[in-house]
N, C-alpha and C positions, 0 to 999 in steps of 0.2 A: 798535612801529615808527619807528626817524625817517627822517623827506623833509627830504633837503638841498636847496633848491632856490638854487640859483644867480642872478645875474640881471646881465646889466650891461650898461647901457644908451648909453657911454660914445659920445655921435653923434660928436666930434671922430678918435673910434679906431673909424669904421663897419666896415673893412674888416679889421678886428682883434676885434672883441668875440666873446668867446665860456663860451656856456651852458653850463654841468654840471647834467645830470637823475641823482643817485643815490642811491640808492635802498640803503640799507647794514641790519643788525641789529645792536643791540649791548645787551647781556645787562644788564637791570637791577643796578648794584654794592647793593642793599640784598637785589637776591636769591641772589647770589654764597657764595663766600666770604669771608672777611674779607682780605684785601689789604694789607700794613702798609708798603706800596712807595709814594712821595708818585706823582701825579698829572702829568705833563708836559702843563701850559696851551699852546693854540696859540690865537693869535693872529694875523687876515691885517690885510696888510701897511695903509699909512693910506691906497695910490695904488688900491689894487683896492676899488672902489665896486660892493658886493655884500651881497645882503641873506640871510639864513641862518635859514631857519625848520626847525626839528627838532622833532619829535611823539614823544614817548613809546608804546607799543602801548596804556596803556592809559592814555594820555589821548581825553576824543572826538573829537578832531579835528573844532572847528563849522569852522572857518574854510578849512582845507583847500581845500576844491570855487571859496571864492573867490582864495585866493590863484593856481589852478590856471589857473582863465578869467584871472587876471592876467597870467600868464607869459607865458598862449596870444598873449595883444594883442598884446602887448607883442614875439611875433616875427615876426608879422604886419608889426609895425610897421617894425621892423627890415628888412625885403623890402622894402615898401615904399619906404622913402628909400632904401635903394642902388639902386630901380630906375631910383626919378624922377634920380637921378644921376649914370649911366649912359645915362639917353636923354638931357641936358641936352649932351654931351659934344660936338663936331666929329668926324663921321666923319674930316676930314682929319687928324685930333689923335691921331685911335683911337691905341695903340701894341698892335703883335700879343701876343695872347694864345699863349704857350704850357703844351702841356703840361710834365714835369719832364724827360722823354727828351729832347726833342723840341729842345734850349737847343747843344747840337753839332749839329744838324743844321743850322742856322740861320747857322754860324759862317760868316764870309765874302765870305755871300751881298748885294745890294745889294736893302735892302728899301724901297729911294723905285721898284721897276720897279710896271710896271703889277700887275701879278700879287701880287705881293705887299700890294701899299694893296686889291687885290679879299681877300688872305685876311683880311687886317687886317679889312675890313668886316667880310664874311662870320662873322668868327669871333664878333667883339663882334654880332653880330644874333645867334649862335646867345644866346651870353652873355646876353642879354637874354630871348631866350625863355625862358633858363636859371627869371630873375628872375620873369618874368611867372611861368611856372607854378607858383611857389612859391608863390609870391602870390595863385593863385588865378585869376589875371586868364588864361580861357580862348582867349577871339578871343585877345588881344593876343599872347601864345603865338605861338595856331598862324599868328597873322599874319607873326612875326619869322621863324619856324621854316621858314615858307614861303621867304621869302626868303632864310633865312639857305641853304637846299636848292641856290638855282638862285647863290647864286651860290660856293659851295665848290665843285661841280657844273664849272663854267667852267677853275675855276686847275687842277682835279684835289688837293685839300686830303682826301684821304680820311678820314683819320685825325676830321676835323673835321665831316667829310660823312656820314661814320656818325654822329658823337654826331647832328648838325643831323636825323638819322632818327630816330631814337632818341628824340629830343625831341619829334618828329612824331607819332611812331608812342601816346606816352604822351599828347599832349594828346588825341591824337583817343580814344583808351581810357575816357578822363576822360569826354568828351564820351560816347558812345555807352553805358558801364561806369560810373557814375557811383556804385553804389554796390562795386563792385570791393574784393572782399579786405576786406569790412567785413561788423564783424555789425552786428544792431541793439543789443543789447545787453546788458555785462557785469554780471553777478547777482554780488549778495552771498556770499563763502563764510559758509556758516550758519556754519562755524568758529569764524570768528571772534567777537570781545567785540558786541556792540547797542552803536551809540552815539546819540545821543542825536535821539528822537522826529522831530523836525523834521528826521534825512538822510533822506532814501530809498536803500530797500537793493542801487536800482541804478543805473548813470547810463544811460540814455537818449543816445542818439547816434542826430538824428536822420538824413536823408537829404539831401547836400548840394544844395544848391536851384540846379541847373544849368541854364542861359540852355537856348534852345529849339534844337534841334541848327538849325531852318530859319534860325537871326537866327546861326550860326556858319558863317564862311566858311574854306576851307582843312583844312576837317575830312575826313581818309581815310576811305573806306568800311569795314568790316570789314576784306572780305577781302583789303585793299592794305594792311594793319595787319602781315599775316605777309609778304608780301612784304617791306615794306620795312624789318621787320626784319632778315630773311635780305638784304640788301642791305648795311644797316649791320655785318651780324658776318662781313657778306666783307671790308666793308671795315677792318675790325677785325684779320679775321686776317694782315692784309695787312704787320702792327706789329709788331715780334715782343716789346714791353713792353707791347702791349693787352693781356694773356693777361686782366687782373683784366678791364676794363671788359669784352670781350667774353665772362666767362664770366657777368658783372652782366647783357650784354643780352640771351645766352642766355635765363637763367631771367626774366626777362622778358619775352618774346615767348611763351615756355610757358605762362606764367601765363596773356597771354592767350588762348593760344590752346586751356588751359583754358577761362578765361572761355566760348567759342566755342564749344566740345564739340570740339573740332578734336583727336580724342589721339592720331593717327598723328604731327602736326602738331607737338602740343609733343613726341611724343616724340623725334622727330628735333633738334628742339635742346637737348632733351636729354642726344640723345647729342653733341651737341656739344662741350661742355661735359665729357664720360668726355675726350673725345682734347684737350684745350685741355693742355697742358704747362705745367705752374705749380711758380714753385719758392715752397714755402705753408709756413705751421707745421705743427704736428701738432694745434693748436684750428683751424686757419684747412680743414686737410682734413675735419675734423670735419663742419666748418658744411658743408662742403661737398655730404660725403657725403648728412647729413642731411636737406637742403633739395631732394637730387636726391631719396630717399625721399619725401621728402612729395610731392613733382608726383609723382613714380613713381606711389603713392598713390592723388593724386588721377584720374589719366583711365585707372586700372586694370590697371597696370605693377604686380599682385601680387609678380611673382616678382622683377622689375630693385628694386620699394622694399624690398624684405628683401634682397637682394645689399648694397642701398646701407645700409644700416640694422648689417648685418654686420663691412662694414666699415668703416663709423662703429664702432661697438664694439671691436673690433680696434686701432683709432686709439687708442683711448683709455689703454689697457694697451699700447700699443706697446712695446720697450725705447727706444724715441726720445720716448719722452711722460716729462719730469722730472716732473708727478704725475697718478700712471696714477689712474683713477677708473673702482675695477672696478664702483659699481653702477649709473652709466650704461653699463659694455662689458653688465653683465644685461640694466640694461631692454631696449637696444635690441636681444638676442638674442631676448629673452620678444617683441618687439612684431615680430619677423622670423619668426616662427611661422609666416603664414598663407598667404605665401607661398615657404612651406618645406612647404604645406600636412599643417603640422601644428595640434595643439590642444592646445589646457590638458586642456581634459579629456580622458581618457585612455577612456575609454565611448566616446567619436565615432573616436576613431581604431582599434579592436579592433572598432566593428559592422560588420560584413555578413566577407562574404570577397574583394573588391576590395583590393588594396593599392592608398592614391593617394600619388600623393607618392612621389620619390626617396629607397627609405628608405640609401643611402650618405652622402646631403646630412643626411637627418634625424640619422641617428648622430654625425657630425661636430658638429650642431648641436648635438646633447642633450650629448655628452662637454665642450662645450664650456662650456655654462653649468652644467653639475655646477660643470665652476673653476673656472667667475665667480661662483657663490653660493658655493661655499669657502671662496675667497680672497676676499669678501664678509666672512666670517663667520658666515654664518649653515648653518649644518650641518647643521638642519633641512628646510631648500631645498635644501641640494645629497642631500642623506638622498631629499627628495621625487621630485627628478629626476630621478637613478639609477633607484627605485624603474619610475620610470614609461619612462626606456630596456630597461629589464628585460620590461614589460610590454608594450610597445606594438608594439620591434622585435625580439623576443625571432627569431623565423621567421628574419629575414634576421641574424643576428651567426653564425658561426661557432661551432663546437663552444670554441674556442679565447678567442674576444670571449666566450661564455659564464661561462664561468669565471673570467675575468680580471673579466670585470665584475661579479658574482658576489660577488668576492670585496672588492673596491670595496667594493658597495654593505655588505657585513661589518663594514669598516673605517670606513664612513662611519656609520652607524650606530650604533660604541660610542663614536661621541660624544654624537649626538643619532639617540633611538630612533626609525625611522621609524610613523604613527599613520593608522589610514585616517580624518583629518580634513582640513577644509579648511585651507589656511594664507593669512592675512590678509596683502598686503605694505602696508610704509608709502604707496606710491604708490595703495593701497586694492582694489588687480589681486589677485582670490583665486582660487588657486591651489586645483584639486581636488581627492580626496584620490588614491594610485595604487596598484594594489595586486598582487600577484606572484602572478599566477594564475596560469602555467604552474611554479610555484616552488612547490612539485611540481606534475605535470602530473596533472590528474585525465582516468582512463578508462572509471572509472563511475562513480554515484550511482545509489540504487537504494535507493528506501523500504521497507523491510522490516515486510512484514505481521506479527502478533504470533504469538508462538507457537500453534501449532491450540490445544491448549485454552484459551491466553488468549484466542481470538479470537468478539468478538461474535457472538449470532445474534438474527434476528429470532424474538420471541415469536409461530410462528404461533398467531392468534385465530381463529374456526371464519367462515366468509362466509358471510353473510346469500346466501340465493336472491330473486339478483332478475332474475329470470326468465331465460326460454331465451335462449342465446348463441347470435349471426347470426353467421354467417363469411359475406366477403369476399374474391376472389379482391383485392381495389384496395386496395392497400397506405397510401394518401392522403399521399405519403412518409414514409410511417414509417423504410423503408430510410436515407433523408438522414440523419433526424434520429439514428439508431444511430451514421450513417456521419461525422455532421457530431459529433459527441461529442466535449470538448476531452481531448486524448491524457493531459494534465496531472490531470486530475482520478482520482484513485484510487480502484478499485474493491471497494476495502476500508477497512475504519474503524479510528482508534484510540480509545483510551479513555483519559478525565478521569485521572492519578493515576498512571498506568500507566506504567514505561518502557518508549520505543518504542526503534527502529532506526535506523539509514539506514546500507549500505554502503555504502564507496567502496572504490576501486582507486586508487592513489596509483604512479606514476613518477616517481624522483627522475634529471631530466635531466643534473646535475652530474657529475662523473667523482668528487666525493666523497665523504661519508659527510653526510648531512644532516637534523639532527635538527629535526623540526617539534614546537611545543609549546601550548596554550592552542588546537588545535582545539576548533570549535565550531559549532554547526547555524544560520545566519539562515533566524528566521523573522518571520512577521507572522500579523496578527489577532490571536489568542489571546492569551493568557499561554504561556511554553513555558519551562521551566530549561533549558539545555541544559548540559551535563557535561561538562567538559575533560577534553584525551587528548593524550598524549600517543605521538608517536612516532619513529623512527631506522630512516629509509628508506639501505637502500645503495645505491649507484648502478644506474643500468640494470634496477635489478629491482620486477616487480611487487610491490609490496605492497598486502593486502587490507584494511582500517579501520572498524573499524564508533565508529559519534560515537552518541552517546546521551542522552537525554533523554527530559526526562516536560513533557505538557500540564498546565496548572494549570487550566485550563477547558474549558467545550465549546462547540464552534463548530468554525467554518470554521480552517484551519491552515493555516499559503503558507511551505513550503520554498522559502527563496532562494535557500541557496547554503553556505556553511561561509566559520569564519574561521580563519586562521592566523599565527604566532606564527614568522618562522624567516628567518636572517640580519641577525637585531634589527629586524625591521619587523613589524607586528602588519597583517592585509591583508581582506579582508575580499572572499572571491574568487565571486564569484554567479553562478549559472549561469545568467544572461539574455547577458552577454561570453562564454562558454565554449564553447566548438563541440565541434556533435552533443549537444548536453542542452536538454531545455526551458527554458521561461525560468523557471520555478518547478513546483514539484508540490503540491498542493491534496487534502487531505485533511479527513475529516469527525472530528473529535473528537465521542464520545459522554461523556453522564455516568456519573460513576467506577462500579465494579461491584464487586464482592465478590472474593476470590481465596481458592482452598481449597485447600487440601493433601487429598491422601490417602495412603495407609499401610494394608498389610494385613498378618493375623496370619500370612500362609505365606507361607512364600521366593515367591522371582519364577519367569517360567517363562526357561525357555535359548532358546527361538524362539517368533516364529510361521509360524501356517507356514497357516490356514484364510484370514483374511480381506486384501483388500490394503491396505483404508484402516488404517494406523494412528497418523496423528497427534493423534486426542483422546485419548491411552494418553499416562497420568503413568504409571501402576506397575500392574506386572501380578503372579499369585497363580499357584500347580498347588497338584496334587495329582492325587496316585492312592486312589484307591476300589474295593474288590470292587463289586461288582453288587448292586444289594440297599443297599449301603450308606453311611452317612449322616455328613456332616460341618460343622460349625460355620466360617465364616471371621469373621472382626474384620473391618472396614472401619472406621480413624478417619479423621475428616473432622476438618479443622482449619482455622481463617477465621482465613488468616493478612495480610487484610487491613486497610484501616479504617470497610467499612461491612459494618454487617450482613446475614447471608442471611438474607433471609425466606422466599425460595419452592428448594425441595429436591424433584425429581422424578429418581425410579431406575425405568432402565427397564435389559432383556439386548435384545440381538442376537447371534444365533447363525442357524444355518443350519437349523435343526434347525426341525422340525415345532411351533408354537405348543401342544397338549397336552403331547408331553412333553419341549417347554425350560419350562414351569410346572413340569412335574413334579425335574428336574432344580434349579434354580433356585427361590430362596423367598426373601421376605425378610416383614419388616412394616414396611406403609407408616405406619399408626398408631403406632406407636410413632417413630418416626421422625420423623412430625407433628410430637407429644408434646414433640419438641425445640428445634423452632421459637420463632421465632427466635435461630440461631445470631449470640452478639454477636462481637467480633473479637478473636481471641487468646484464643478455647475452643475446644471441642473437640465434638467430639457420633459416636458408636458408633453404627456397621448392621450387623445379623448380619444372613448371608447364611449358608444355611443350602444345603446340597450335599445332594442324593445321585446315587447312578451306577445312574439308571432303564434298564433294556434289557432285553427280549422273551426271557423265562428259555422262551422254546415252543420246541422244536423243531420243524420241517417234516416231519411225518409222511402226508401226504394224498395220495393218486395226482392224474390229470389228469381222472380221470371222478366223482370225491368232489365235484370243485371244480366241472364243470358240470352240477353235481345241481341245485344254486341254492339251497345252503342256508346258504352261506359270505357276509360280507356281505363288499361290492365291496376294502373295505381290506385285512381280510384274504388277499380269492385272490389278490388282486396280489403280497402281498407271499408270499405262497406260491410262485405261479406263476413272480415272479424268482427262489426258493435253488433250491439243485439237491437231488438229492434226500433225502430227510430221511434220521433213521441209526435203526436197526433195534426195531420197537416191543416192544411188549409179547404174549409165546406167547399160548397160548387160558389165556383167562378162568377156563378150566370148574375148573382145578388152582389159581385162586388160593386163599390162602388167608379169604378171606370170602366162598366158593364151600362151602368143608370146613364152615364151623360150619351154611351155611341145609340140608345136604341137598340129595339130586339133585331139583331142580325144573324140571327141561327136559325137553321129550321130542326123541327124536330126528329125528318127522320134520320139524324148521326149520331152518335153518342156521345154528344160536345152536352146534352143535359146532367148528361154525369160530371163529377169533377174531374179532372184534367189530373188530379194531385194523387199520387198512391196514397193513400192515404182511408184509415179502419173510423174514425168518424166526419166524412167527408158525406152522411146527413144532413152534418146541421149546417144548414143553409140559411137562416133567420140572422140576418145582419142589416144592420143602417151601415147610408152611405157614408158617414163620418168613421168607419174603422172598425173595428172591433178592443180592447182592452180587458172585457174579462174575461178570468182565469181561467172560468168553466168550460167558456170560446175557445181558447185558445188557452192550452195544455201549456206551463214550466217539463225542461228535461228535468228526469231526475239522477241524470250522473253527469252533472256538472260537477267537480271538484276542483281542489285547489293543485295545482301540478310545482312541481323540481326541478328546473335545471341545473346542471349543475357545467362548470366546465373549465378549461386550463388557460390563459393566457398564457402562451409562453414567447421570453423573449431573447433570445440569442443574438452574443456581444462578443464582437474583439473586438483586438485595437492593437498597432505598437508591435512589437516583435516575435508575438504568440502567433498574430494575425498572420507575419511574414511565414511563422515554422508552420501554420496551416488548424491553429489550434482555436478553439473557438468557449466560451462561455455558458450555461443553458438556467435563466431562475423561470419562474411558473408565478401567476395570480392565479387563486384558488378564486371561484366567481359562484354566489349561487343563485339564484334569478329565483325569485315563489310567485307565480306565475297565477293571478287569482279571475277567478270567470267575471269576463263583463258583461255583456252578452255573448244571443247566438240564433244564429236564424234558426229555426225548427223548423218551418216549410215552405217553399217558397212557387211560383206560378208565374207562367208571362200571358200576357191579353194584348191583342193587338190596337196601335194608341189610333189615335184623329190622325195620322197622315201614313202613308204607307214605309215611310224613311225610320218608323221609331214601333216602342213596342215598347211596352208596361209590365217589369219586373215586378209581383208581388208579392211580399214579402212579410212571414209572419216573424216577429220580433219577437226574442224574451232580454229581458231585466234579470240578469242572474246576480245584481247585487241587492242592497238591501237601502240602498237611496236612492231617490228621485234622480231619474237620468235622463236629460234634454237629447236627445235626436237629430243632430242635420242630412236626412236621405238626401238633400238635391242643396243648391249654392242658398236659393231662398227659403225651402220650408223646411220645420221643424218640429218635433212633438214630442212632448213630455212622457217617460214613463216611469212608471211609482215603481217601491222595490220590489221586485220576485211581482210581478207584474206583464206580462204581455199585449203586445199590438199588431194593425197590420199595414202597412205602408207602400204605394205605389210608388215602383220609380219610375221613371222615362228612363226609354235608352235608342237610343240610335242599332235602326240594326245592323247585323252584319254584312259589313259591301262585299259583294265578289272577288269586287281585289282580292278578296282574301281565302276564296270559296274557287279563284278559275282554276286552279291544278285539281281539284279534283270532279267539278264537271269537263273539266280534256279527258279524263281516264275516261273509255266507256268498260275498261275493265277494274272498274273496282270493288276493290275486296273486303274484310272485316278490319285491316291495319286504316285504310280509306276511309272509313266512315266512324274509328275512336282519334281517326286523325281530325275528321270533320267538327265531335264532340269535343276534340281539345280546341280548337280553333273558337270556335262558340263560344267555348267557358272561359279565354282566358280573352275573347272579345270584353265580354259582359264583366266579368273582373276588372279591368281593365278601367270600366269609362262609373264603374259604379261606385261609392263616395260614399262610404257611412261611416258618421262623426257625430262619438257621446262624449257626451261631459255629466259628470257628476257635481251636480249644483252643492253638496252639502263640505264634501272638500276640494271641489277645484280643478278635479284632476279627466285631465285629455284621453282620448286616443283617438284610435281610426279601428273598423273590423276592413274585414275583405272577403272577399268571393270566390277567394280563390281554391280552386276544386269544387264547383259546381256544373251537376249533372244535369243534363236536358235529357227531356223522354223525343224519340221521334215527334211527333205534337207538338215539342215545344220546337226542336231547330228549324220546323217549317213555318214562325210566326218570327224569332231569335233572327236569321237571316233572311237576306235579301234577296228578292224575287229574280230569277234572270229575266221575265217577262214584261213588258214598259205597259202601260196600257193608257191608249185615248179614245176618251168615250164620250159623244156627247149627241143632248135628246135634241131633236127637233133642229139643228146645228150648232146648239149652242155647248161650251165645250166643260163637265161635271166637273166643279169644284169642294172641293173638303166643304164641308158643316154646311153646306150651301142647301138648302131643300128648295124642289122644280115643285112650285105650284100651278096648276090647273081646274080642269073644270070635268066635270062626268060627262063621259064622252068624244071627250077634244082625242083623234087619237097622234098616238108619239111617237116618234119614228127615235128609234136607238141605236147609235153606230157605232159600233165596238170594233175598235181599231190593236191589232198589241203587235210589239214588236220581241224578235231573237236578240236579247243581249250579248249573246255568246261566242265564243269566235268557234261553237262545231254546232249542227246542223239540232234542232228537238225533233221528235218523233215520234209518230202514235199518239199526237195529241188532240183532247178532248174540250170541246170550249161548252159552259153549259150555261145559261142563262134562267133567275130561278123567282120567281117572286113571291113573295110572302108580307102578313101581318106581326107586330111584336108589338104587345100586346102592355110590355115594362110588365110585366110579374112573371115574369121566365114564363113565359107560355107563347111557340108561335105558330100563327097556324100557315100551313102550306096552301089548304084546301080553296083557292079562292077560284073553281069556276064558275062559282053564280056573282061575283065583282069584276071581272074581267074577262077582254079575249084577247088575242094575241093575234098575230099576221107575219105568215117565216115561222121560220126550225127557231125554237130555243137552243137544240142542241147538237153540236156541229164536229164533224172529226177535220184536224190538221194531221194528215199523213208525217209532211216536214214541214218542217221552217228553220227552211235557212238558216246561217250567222245575218246578224241583220239583218234581216227577210218579213217581213211583215204579212200576215191576213186578216180579212177584217171578215167583220158580219154583222148585217143588217135584219133589225124587223121589226115589228110596230106592236102597242099594243092598245087598250080604249077599258079606262076606266067606266064601272055601270055606276060605280055605288063610293060614295064618297069617303073617302077616312084614308089615313094612312097610309100610305105604301112605300115598301123597299125591294131590291132588286138584287142580287147575292149571283154573280159572274164570278166566275173563278175558270179554274182550264186546267184539268187532270192529264196524269201520265200513267198508263197500267200498272198493272204487281209489277208484269214481268218485268220491264221497263223501267218502272223503276229502283229494279234489283242494280241496277248497271247502273242507276247516277246515287249510291254513295247513299244510299235514303232502307228506312225502315220496307218490311213489306209489303206498309198497309201503301204505297204509294206513293208521289207528288201529290202536290195540291195547291194552285199557285192562285188569293182571289185579288180582286180589284176591291181594293182599301181607298175609303170606309165605303161600306154597303151605300147605294143610294138611293136618297130618299125623296119620296112628290108625292107632297099633297093633294088630295083631290077634294074640292069643294062641289 
């Protein structure tokens, strides 16, 4: 930088001295491009006594302050010499001082008159006051001004009187406010090159040493200064050509009022400046408006200051301005923001629902600012301000304005793309970023939970007993804590490295199609990788959009908003600056968990009908099975994630009872655990065994049997809840088993009737080959297809997620159609050929339309046509005493024990009877069970093993089963009967009975044999007590009179009251020697 100081101290031409202080910047020729043109040299004239000092911008400028001090000192001495010269002049010879426009007013006047002499004296006195004031002699200047005021007032010299008032006010202000409009220090610009170390970095300006106010006379008090200024301005206003000095006086008066903190008084002086009509150049107008703006700002009139700044800005680029300056225009408009209630930060404008300021003025100013920035050649700045306009004034723009301004923004952004980063101007002003939060408008912003089968679940740990639970109705502020829970905190979790979704609903407010690209989520906290999306929005149509991203760490994640790129502008749309949204949404991200894909070998189900919760279902499987049929379903588990599966638990959920559910669904837990851990991109298989478990027994008992107390509660409830059962077997007396055993029942008993509880017991005509007639054996009419549904739940985890205590759960929905296969419509038990077995006679119905092959023993099978029935005898071992010992030992057995007896015998039969069927046309096979079969008291006596052991001999020969005894009529046969107690407790009040009868093999037995035989010895004896392992014996003789086939029925019975203690029914116990002894008499 070069500073030219020109100083002229010619004493003889003291009134014509010229002092220039000019500062300008010259480029170093060495740093510029080479110029071949010769440089023209200028030399000052010989009579121009000046000294010039030139400094380069790179020079240290060591003597600059010395030269400046010398220059200021010379100024003082010039003024002092001029003051002394004027003060030595005689008042009689003083010439009249005139303003330039006053010369014509004094033409032709008598200058020697008394008034004119006073005018000359007064004006001379006023000039002396000016010189003293410029030289810093305040006391002398106040005296001169006071004398001038008195003199000029007497001759009504208003123009110079106003000037005298103005000088008096200026001198008084310097006395009262010595540091007015002065700064304490001027700091060096840090960007300038450092000079010599001896130079200081700031120029200290000490306060002026003004004499004490007590030593100054004629000084005006503070309240009179404004009055005198006002009088001076009034006097100036009387002269049309005194507009400039009137303006300057108003500015000076305003500054004094500012110093006195009289804002309204200063505003009145400034208002006077506005009404002064002056013919000024554009530069002078700019200067006047800038001064007005500065003073209005100092008194806090921000609106008027901004108005003046805007007027000054328009003058910089007015058509009359030959050298428009768009930079100054832009800067002044930018400075006028506070008065228009505008802020450079759009977030301050959008904060709150109350609009501050005047939208129409603000819109106009912003549009002018965009034009100024564009004319400056700063396209990025123009784009920024247009974005600011659309962001902050969107609600105050008409539809047409919105469209036009949006198109203008698009045009500006084509030259320089808008980005959400601050812009720094050359003067250091920072323009904050602006964002298009209204293009498009976001009407919905929702964080979406992960899909149900991907959601993390907390692994439940077994709770330790921490003592008794104490309850109190006092909430201790718990309700307040719940209500104060921040709503922005999500109640679900996201998982590290899992794709997460945020659902948006966007609306395009513009009347044309809008393309929005590079939409991403704005987050803070942990690292989050957002996936860009592009969408084309039709006009005025809500459009849903999903933004995806992946958290790369675990911890707390804040969703702040989203970013867009539309109309050529990149925007960060933050929720805190948008209406009807939380400032941000916070969600917890847990460590990574594995992801498992599930497939089955069965076709998928069409519909789900039982369960209400299908969220976790990832696939389904459907299968149709006949009752009793088994099948397998292979479930393939593939680890599609990057975390190994270290924990895998399988469970089933259905509406079935647990026991039945375990029969239908089975799998190998050990086989599954052996395949763990399941590494990424590997598969494991789980075999699910499906069995169509059904109740193959039809209800056939009446209510009276249920009330007898021999059935279990579960059986009784199931039977009572069903309708009457189908027809049962006819009389067992004509059964194929009975035909081989011969007549062994006497007519005194009720056994002539069927032991089955049936309404069709009268149908007793059957052949020895069984019955297959649908008339004889009626089919059930209530067998229907049933649907069983279940969810196979897979709970798995691994890696850091398992360490944090989280897992995932997915389900396979399984639909099993259970088709009726066979059903046991009725059943009965008959004694077998040996005492260790009995025959279970079953009526079995084929409920299918196909021919069925039934295997009821390991060696016997039978074919059953579709929708027909047959009767089969199944040999079964009798229930051993080892299973019944507890019941026999308890002498106080009650109803519960009798129910246990029935349950034990029922389970014994179900475990031994194996009914397997095979459909010949479809090659389908299955197994039927008799689980839950119910037995009457008479059946129980046959099913369970007798507690008595029999040894029967005739004439010393031991009786063997299936071997008849041959004798001749008239022979005497000695029958020796021994009975042993096999229990661990004594049996009391027993009765042994020996009875002879003839069986005619047609269902009729004859017990009246008085004419056919004779007995010697008692046929009925009492046994009071039979000790444990004790024995009793009886001998009797018999003689047969006529030939024929005879049978001996040997039995031991207990009375009714004793039987009740034996966990039996009210009919008592009867233990028989099986089979009956056959004697063939010839």
